[in-house]
C-alpha atoms as an extended CHARMM CRD file, in Angstrom:
* protein
*
       111  EXT
         1         1  MET       CA            146.8130000000      136.5750000000      153.1380000000  PROA      1               0.0000000000
         2         2  LYS       CA            149.6380000000      138.0320000000      151.1370000000  PROA      2               0.0000000000
         3         3  VAL       CA            149.8090000000      141.6380000000      150.0010000000  PROA      3               0.0000000000
         4         4  VAL       CA            151.8650000000      142.4810000000      146.9170000000  PROA      4               0.0000000000
         5         5  ARG       CA            152.3830000000      146.1660000000      146.2890000000  PROA      5               0.0000000000
         6         6  ILE       CA            152.9870000000      147.8590000000      142.9690000000  PROA      6               0.0000000000
         7         7  GLY       CA            156.6050000000      147.3940000000      141.9300000000  PROA      7               0.0000000000
         8         8  GLU       CA            157.0120000000      144.2410000000      144.0390000000  PROA      8               0.0000000000
         9         9  GLY       CA            157.5900000000      140.9150000000      142.3400000000  PROA      9               0.0000000000
        10        10  ASN       CA            160.1220000000      139.0360000000      140.2610000000  PROA      10              0.0000000000
        11        11  LEU       CA            161.0380000000      140.2320000000      136.7610000000  PROA      11              0.0000000000
        12        12  TYR       CA            161.4060000000      137.4320000000      134.2290000000  PROA      12              0.0000000000
        13        13  GLU       CA            161.7330000000      136.8600000000      130.4910000000  PROA      13              0.0000000000
        14        14  ALA       CA            158.7600000000      135.0000000000      129.0840000000  PROA      14              0.0000000000
        15        15  LYS       CA            159.7020000000      132.5510000000      126.3370000000  PROA      15              0.0000000000
        16        16  GLY       CA            158.3170000000      133.5640000000      122.9530000000  PROA      16              0.0000000000
        17        17  HSD       CA            157.3060000000      137.0560000000      124.1140000000  PROA      17              0.0000000000
        18        18  PHE       CA            158.7560000000      140.2190000000      122.5770000000  PROA      18              0.0000000000
        19        19  ASN       CA            158.9130000000      143.9440000000      123.3330000000  PROA      19              0.0000000000
        20        20  CYS       CA            157.6800000000      143.4000000000      126.8700000000  PROA      20              0.0000000000
        21        21  SER       CA            158.4930000000      143.4530000000      130.5540000000  PROA      21              0.0000000000
        22        22  CYS       CA            157.0120000000      140.7100000000      132.7460000000  PROA      22              0.0000000000
        23        23  MET       CA            156.7810000000      140.4820000000      136.5350000000  PROA      23              0.0000000000
        24        24  ASN       CA            155.4460000000      137.6000000000      138.6130000000  PROA      24              0.0000000000
        25        25  LYS       CA            153.4900000000      138.8440000000      141.6170000000  PROA      25              0.0000000000
        26        26  LEU       CA            152.5700000000      135.4380000000      143.1090000000  PROA      26              0.0000000000
        27        27  ILE       CA            154.2340000000      132.1500000000      142.1700000000  PROA      27              0.0000000000
        28        28  ALA       CA            152.6240000000      128.6850000000      142.2880000000  PROA      28              0.0000000000
        29        29  GLY       CA            154.3150000000      126.4180000000      144.8020000000  PROA      29              0.0000000000
        30        30  GLN       CA            155.9320000000      129.3740000000      146.5350000000  PROA      30              0.0000000000
        31        31  ASP       CA            153.2260000000      131.9300000000      147.3300000000  PROA      31              0.0000000000
        32        32  THR       CA            150.1480000000      129.8850000000      146.3540000000  PROA      32              0.0000000000
        33        33  ARG       CA            149.3320000000      126.2270000000      145.8250000000  PROA      33              0.0000000000
        34        34  ARG       CA            148.5550000000      126.2170000000      142.0750000000  PROA      34              0.0000000000
        35        35  THR       CA            148.2160000000      129.7730000000      140.7900000000  PROA      35              0.0000000000
        36        36  THR       CA            150.7850000000      132.1770000000      139.3820000000  PROA      36              0.0000000000
        37        37  VAL       CA            149.7760000000      135.8160000000      138.9460000000  PROA      37              0.0000000000
        38        38  GLY       CA            151.8140000000      138.2760000000      136.9310000000  PROA      38              0.0000000000
        39        39  VAL       CA            151.6210000000      141.5780000000      135.1290000000  PROA      39              0.0000000000
        40        40  SER       CA            153.0550000000      142.0230000000      131.6460000000  PROA      40              0.0000000000
        41        41  HSD       CA            153.6230000000      145.3670000000      129.9460000000  PROA      41              0.0000000000
        42        42  PHE       CA            153.9300000000      145.3640000000      126.1500000000  PROA      42              0.0000000000
        43        43  LEU       CA            155.1940000000      148.1310000000      123.8940000000  PROA      43              0.0000000000
        44        44  PRO       CA            153.3890000000      148.8020000000      120.5990000000  PROA      44              0.0000000000
        45        45  GLU       CA            154.0920000000      145.8730000000      118.2510000000  PROA      45              0.0000000000
        46        46  GLY       CA            154.8620000000      143.7190000000      121.3280000000  PROA      46              0.0000000000
        47        47  GLY       CA            153.2410000000      140.3480000000      121.8650000000  PROA      47              0.0000000000
        48        48  ALA       CA            153.7040000000      136.6030000000      122.0540000000  PROA      48              0.0000000000
        49        49  GLU       CA            154.3610000000      133.9250000000      119.4460000000  PROA      49              0.0000000000
        50        50  MET       CA            151.9150000000      131.0620000000      118.8630000000  PROA      50              0.0000000000
        51        51  SER       CA            152.2770000000      128.4960000000      121.6410000000  PROA      51              0.0000000000
        52        52  SER       CA            150.3000000000      126.3840000000      124.0670000000  PROA      52              0.0000000000
        53        53  SER       CA            150.6430000000      125.3770000000      127.7010000000  PROA      53              0.0000000000
        54        54  PRO       CA            149.3880000000      122.5150000000      129.8790000000  PROA      54              0.0000000000
        55        55  LYS       CA            148.0780000000      125.1870000000      132.3090000000  PROA      55              0.0000000000
        56        56  GLU       CA            144.8620000000      127.2180000000      132.4080000000  PROA      56              0.0000000000
        57        57  ARG       CA            145.3260000000      130.9150000000      131.6720000000  PROA      57              0.0000000000
        58        58  VAL       CA            143.2350000000      134.0250000000      132.0980000000  PROA      58              0.0000000000
        59        59  TYR       CA            144.3880000000      137.3120000000      130.6020000000  PROA      59              0.0000000000
        60        60  VAL       CA            142.8020000000      140.5430000000      131.8240000000  PROA      60              0.0000000000
        61        61  VAL       CA            143.6600000000      143.5880000000      129.7210000000  PROA      61              0.0000000000
        62        62  LEU       CA            144.3780000000      146.4420000000      132.1260000000  PROA      62              0.0000000000
        63        63  SER       CA            145.1580000000      149.0420000000      129.4650000000  PROA      63              0.0000000000
        64        64  GLY       CA            145.7190000000      149.2040000000      125.7460000000  PROA      64              0.0000000000
        65        65  ARG       CA            144.4040000000      146.8390000000      123.1040000000  PROA      65              0.0000000000
        66        66  ILE       CA            145.5870000000      143.4040000000      121.9500000000  PROA      66              0.0000000000
        67        67  LYS       CA            144.6290000000      141.0800000000      119.1240000000  PROA      67              0.0000000000
        68        68  ILE       CA            144.7150000000      137.4530000000      120.2460000000  PROA      68              0.0000000000
        69        69  LYS       CA            144.6530000000      134.6190000000      117.7420000000  PROA      69              0.0000000000
        70        70  GLY       CA            143.8090000000      130.9960000000      118.3180000000  PROA      70              0.0000000000
        71        71  LYS       CA            143.9520000000      128.0950000000      115.9110000000  PROA      71              0.0000000000
        72        72  ASN       CA            140.5880000000      128.9810000000      114.3150000000  PROA      72              0.0000000000
        73        73  GLU       CA            139.5710000000      132.2870000000      115.9030000000  PROA      73              0.0000000000
        74        74  GLU       CA            140.6900000000      135.8320000000      116.5700000000  PROA      74              0.0000000000
        75        75  HSD       CA            139.6030000000      138.4520000000      119.1400000000  PROA      75              0.0000000000
        76        76  VAL       CA            140.4460000000      142.0800000000      119.8540000000  PROA      76              0.0000000000
        77        77  LEU       CA            140.5160000000      142.8090000000      123.5820000000  PROA      77              0.0000000000
        78        78  GLU       CA            140.5090000000      146.2280000000      125.2010000000  PROA      78              0.0000000000
        79        79  ALA       CA            140.8210000000      147.4500000000      128.7850000000  PROA      79              0.0000000000
        80        80  ARG       CA            138.6490000000      145.4480000000      131.2110000000  PROA      80              0.0000000000
        81        81  HSD       CA            138.1510000000      142.6050000000      128.7120000000  PROA      81              0.0000000000
        82        82  MET       CA            139.3870000000      139.1490000000      129.6390000000  PROA      82              0.0000000000
        83        83  ILE       CA            139.9020000000      135.8290000000      127.9270000000  PROA      83              0.0000000000
        84        84  TYR       CA            140.1690000000      132.2570000000      129.2340000000  PROA      84              0.0000000000
        85        85  ILE       CA            142.6230000000      129.9250000000      127.4970000000  PROA      85              0.0000000000
        86        86  ALA       CA            142.1910000000      126.2190000000      128.2100000000  PROA      86              0.0000000000
        87        87  PRO       CA            145.1140000000      123.8450000000      128.8070000000  PROA      87              0.0000000000
        88        88  GLY       CA            146.7060000000      122.8700000000      125.4750000000  PROA      88              0.0000000000
        89        89  GLU       CA            144.9300000000      125.6360000000      123.5260000000  PROA      89              0.0000000000
        90        90  GLU       CA            147.2260000000      127.5380000000      121.1670000000  PROA      90              0.0000000000
        91        91  ARG       CA            147.3550000000      131.3310000000      121.2000000000  PROA      91              0.0000000000
        92        92  ALA       CA            149.3980000000      134.2440000000      119.9080000000  PROA      92              0.0000000000
        93        93  PHE       CA            148.8160000000      137.9240000000      120.4670000000  PROA      93              0.0000000000
        94        94  LYS       CA            150.0730000000      141.3480000000      119.5080000000  PROA      94              0.0000000000
        95        95  VAL       CA            149.4290000000      144.8910000000      120.7020000000  PROA      95              0.0000000000
        96        96  GLU       CA            147.0430000000      146.7470000000      118.4160000000  PROA      96              0.0000000000
        97        97  GLY       CA            147.6220000000      150.4250000000      117.7300000000  PROA      97              0.0000000000
        98        98  THR       CA            150.2430000000      152.8400000000      119.0210000000  PROA      98              0.0000000000
        99        99  GLU       CA            149.5790000000      152.6400000000      122.7730000000  PROA      99              0.0000000000
       100       100  PRO       CA            151.3220000000      150.1640000000      125.1070000000  PROA      100             0.0000000000
       101       101  ALA       CA            149.2290000000      147.4050000000      126.6880000000  PROA      101             0.0000000000
       102       102  SER       CA            149.2930000000      145.9550000000      130.2100000000  PROA      102             0.0000000000
       103       103  ILE       CA            147.8740000000      142.5260000000      130.9880000000  PROA      103             0.0000000000
       104       104  LEU       CA            147.1440000000      140.7820000000      134.2850000000  PROA      104             0.0000000000
       105       105  VAL       CA            148.0860000000      137.1230000000      133.7390000000  PROA      105             0.0000000000
       106       106  ILE       CA            146.5830000000      134.3670000000      135.9100000000  PROA      106             0.0000000000
       107       107  ILE       CA            148.0270000000      130.8880000000      135.3460000000  PROA      107             0.0000000000
       108       108  THR       CA            146.7000000000      127.8230000000      137.1750000000  PROA      108             0.0000000000
       109       109  ASP       CA            148.4230000000      124.4510000000      137.3270000000  PROA      109             0.0000000000
       110       110  VAL       CA            145.9670000000      121.7090000000      136.3420000000  PROA      110             0.0000000000
       111       111  ASP       CA            145.7940000000      118.6300000000      138.5720000000  PROA      111             0.0000000000
């Protein structure tokens, strides 16, 4: 078991993200075998540019509201909503409204 307390983790700059602060809580290959877990806090108008990854991703909205766009779809997610993004699937997102948003990010390396 590994306990990670609030405020613990490694701050990092996520490529293609803007108006945000990101912190890895668990890192694949260091703390776990294949899974990285982080928390990202976005200011209003913050988000991420369209991109894809060879890894599986799950975003859990902890607070606030985001609009996430895929190649042919779009979803608005609020607190306690989550979305699965398959390896290679493109996505972009942006905070909706005037409140900040916090997202739990779970990234799994695919074998």
